[in-house]
C-alpha positions as CSV (number, residue, x, y, z in Angstrom):
1,M,84.2,113.8,107.7
2,D,85.6,117.2,108.9
3,T,85.9,119.9,106.2
4,F,88.8,122.0,107.4
5,I,90.3,122.8,104.0
6,E,86.9,123.4,102.4
7,D,85.8,125.8,105.2
8,N,89.1,127.5,106.0
9,C,91.5,127.2,103.1
10,E,92.3,128.5,99.6
11,F,93.6,126.1,96.9
12,V,96.8,127.4,95.3
13,E,99.5,126.5,92.9
14,W,102.7,125.7,94.9
15,S,105.5,128.2,93.9
16,R,108.6,130.0,95.2
17,P,106.8,133.4,95.6
18,L,104.1,131.6,97.6
19,I,106.6,130.1,100.0
20,E,108.5,133.4,100.4
21,N,105.3,135.4,101.1
22,C,104.0,132.9,103.7
23,S,105.2,132.0,107.2
24,D,107.7,129.1,107.5
25,F,106.4,125.5,107.6
26,S,107.7,122.2,108.8
27,C,107.1,118.5,108.5
28,A,109.0,117.1,111.5
29,H,108.0,113.4,110.8
30,D,109.5,113.5,107.3
31,K,112.3,116.0,106.6
32,D,112.6,114.6,103.0
33,I,109.1,115.7,102.2
34,E,109.7,119.1,103.9
35,N,112.8,119.6,101.8
36,F,110.8,118.6,98.7
37,F,108.2,121.3,99.2
38,K,110.8,123.9,100.1
39,N,113.3,123.2,97.3
40,D,112.9,120.1,95.1
41,F,109.4,120.9,93.8
42,E,110.8,123.5,91.4
43,N,113.0,121.0,89.6
44,Y,110.1,118.6,89.2
45,N,107.9,121.4,87.9
46,N,110.5,122.8,85.5
47,Q,111.2,119.4,84.0
48,L,107.4,118.7,83.7
49,L,107.7,115.7,86.0
50,G,105.2,116.7,88.6
51,K,103.0,119.6,89.5
52,S,102.6,120.8,93.1
53,Y,99.6,122.4,94.8
54,G,98.7,123.5,98.3
55,F,96.2,124.9,100.7
56,V,96.6,128.2,102.5
57,K,94.6,129.5,105.4
58,A,92.0,131.8,103.7
59,D,91.7,134.3,106.6
60,T,95.4,135.2,106.6
61,S,96.8,133.8,103.3
62,L,100.0,133.6,105.2
63,E,99.8,130.1,106.7
64,L,100.6,127.1,104.6
65,V,98.5,124.2,105.6
66,A,99.3,121.3,103.3
67,A,100.7,120.4,99.9
68,F,100.7,117.6,97.3
69,T,102.3,116.7,94.0
70,V,100.7,114.9,91.1
71,S,101.9,113.6,87.8
72,N,100.7,111.5,84.9
73,S,101.2,107.8,85.3
74,M,99.8,104.4,84.3
75,L,98.9,101.0,85.8
76,P,100.7,98.5,83.5
77,V,98.6,95.4,84.0
78,S,100.1,93.4,81.1
79,S,103.3,93.0,83.1
80,L,101.7,92.0,86.3
81,P,101.2,88.4,87.5
82,K,98.0,86.8,86.3
83,N,96.1,86.9,89.6
84,I,96.8,90.6,90.0
85,K,96.0,91.3,86.4
86,N,92.7,89.5,86.8
87,K,91.9,91.4,90.0
88,I,92.4,94.8,88.3
89,N,90.7,93.8,85.0
90,R,87.6,92.3,86.7
91,P,85.7,95.6,87.1
92,I,86.4,96.7,83.6
93,P,84.2,95.5,80.7
94,N,85.9,92.9,78.4
95,I,85.7,95.2,75.4
96,K,87.5,98.0,77.3
97,R,90.3,95.9,78.8
98,N,93.8,97.0,77.8
99,S,97.5,96.4,78.6
100,Q,97.7,99.5,80.7
101,Y,95.3,102.0,82.2
102,P,95.6,105.8,82.8
103,A,96.4,106.9,86.3
104,V,97.6,109.8,88.3
105,L,100.5,109.4,90.8
106,V,100.4,111.2,94.1
107,G,104.1,111.6,94.5
108,Q,104.2,113.7,97.6
109,L,101.6,114.6,100.2
110,A,102.2,116.6,103.4
111,V,100.2,118.2,106.1
112,F,102.4,120.7,107.9
113,D,103.0,120.4,111.7
114,S,100.8,123.4,112.7
115,F,97.8,121.7,111.2
116,A,98.4,118.0,112.1
117,G,95.6,116.0,113.7
118,K,92.7,117.5,111.8
119,H,92.3,114.7,109.2
120,I,93.4,117.1,106.5
121,G,95.2,114.3,104.7
122,D,91.9,112.5,104.3
123,E,90.4,115.7,102.9
124,I,93.2,116.1,100.4
125,L,92.7,112.6,99.0
126,S,89.0,113.2,98.7
127,F,89.8,116.5,96.9
128,I,92.2,114.7,94.5
129,K,89.6,112.0,93.8
130,G,87.0,114.6,93.0
131,W,89.4,116.5,90.8
132,F,90.0,113.6,88.5
133,I,86.4,112.5,88.1
134,D,85.2,116.1,87.5
135,P,83.6,116.4,84.0
136,L,85.9,119.3,83.3
137,N,89.0,117.2,83.8
138,K,90.9,117.3,80.5
139,T,92.2,113.7,80.5
140,G,91.0,110.2,81.2
141,C,92.1,108.8,84.6
142,R,91.0,105.5,86.0
143,Y,93.3,105.1,89.0
144,I,95.1,107.1,91.7
145,I,98.3,105.3,92.6
146,V,100.8,105.9,95.4
147,D,104.1,104.5,96.5
148,A,103.3,104.7,100.2
149,A,105.9,104.7,102.9
150,N,106.0,101.2,104.4
151,H,104.9,102.3,107.9
152,Q,101.7,101.0,109.5
153,K,100.4,104.5,110.2
154,V,100.8,105.5,106.6
155,I,99.4,102.2,105.2
156,D,96.4,102.6,107.6
157,F,95.8,106.1,106.3
158,Y,95.6,105.0,102.7
159,Q,93.5,101.9,103.4
160,R,91.1,104.1,105.4
161,N,90.7,106.1,102.2
162,G,89.9,103.1,100.0
163,F,93.4,102.4,98.6
164,K,94.4,98.7,98.1
165,F,97.8,97.0,97.7
166,I,98.6,96.1,94.1
167,F,100.6,93.2,95.6
168,E,99.1,91.8,98.8
169,N,102.4,90.0,99.5
170,I,105.4,92.3,99.9
171,A,107.8,89.5,98.7
172,D,105.8,89.4,95.4
173,E,106.2,93.2,95.0
174,I,110.0,92.9,95.6
175,E,110.2,90.2,93.0
176,Y,108.1,92.1,90.4
177,M,110.3,95.2,90.9
178,K,113.5,93.1,90.7
179,L,114.9,94.4,93.9
180,D,117.7,92.7,95.8
181,L,116.6,93.2,99.4
182,E,114.7,91.5,102.2
183,P,111.0,92.4,102.8
184,E,111.8,94.2,106.1
185,Y,114.0,96.7,104.1
186,K,111.3,97.5,101.5
187,R,110.6,101.2,102.3
188,T,107.4,101.7,100.2
189,R,104.3,99.8,99.1
190,L,102.5,100.2,95.8
191,M,98.8,101.0,96.3
192,Y,95.9,102.1,94.1
193,F,92.4,103.5,94.2
194,D,89.9,102.8,91.5
195,L,88.0,106.0,90.6
196,I,85.2,104.2,88.9
197,I,83.5,103.5,92.3
198,L,82.9,107.2,92.6
199,K,81.1,107.4,89.3
200,S,78.5,104.7,90.1
């Protein structure tokens, strides 16, 4: 895998001074995400709902490359259908099985237009995975979960990086979430990655 961010970027906390001191950035394929990293991230941070981080070109420190937001979450297996509960519980020793498992939610992830096409998104997911299995991580975290946009390119991206659907059938996901809509109108899909496979 390419190592663009490892070789060329500095990891930073996302902040208003950072944005103001760097050149402008855009995310043409998703203006909602662009608006989040220009504006809404502050509200999430101030309310302790999510923390945003980013990567800046190290040689200039003026070009914003990508950003992501993480927050504490959980995988509530006790409320899931039996077949899905069994699928998630199977890799966990009987004595350690529980009604829910600690997770981190990747709420937003964006690679900005000037740096698209370099597989930076893959690198960011690898970075996040490594972050949460690092011995210095201060909290237990078994899973990374995402509510991925229900577009084939996005789904392919997460599957390429080892993520699986919580619900294989989108109709089952709609029923579980008690949504009143047809499958073709479901805008996101719940997916997860089991960090334990990186520990073996």
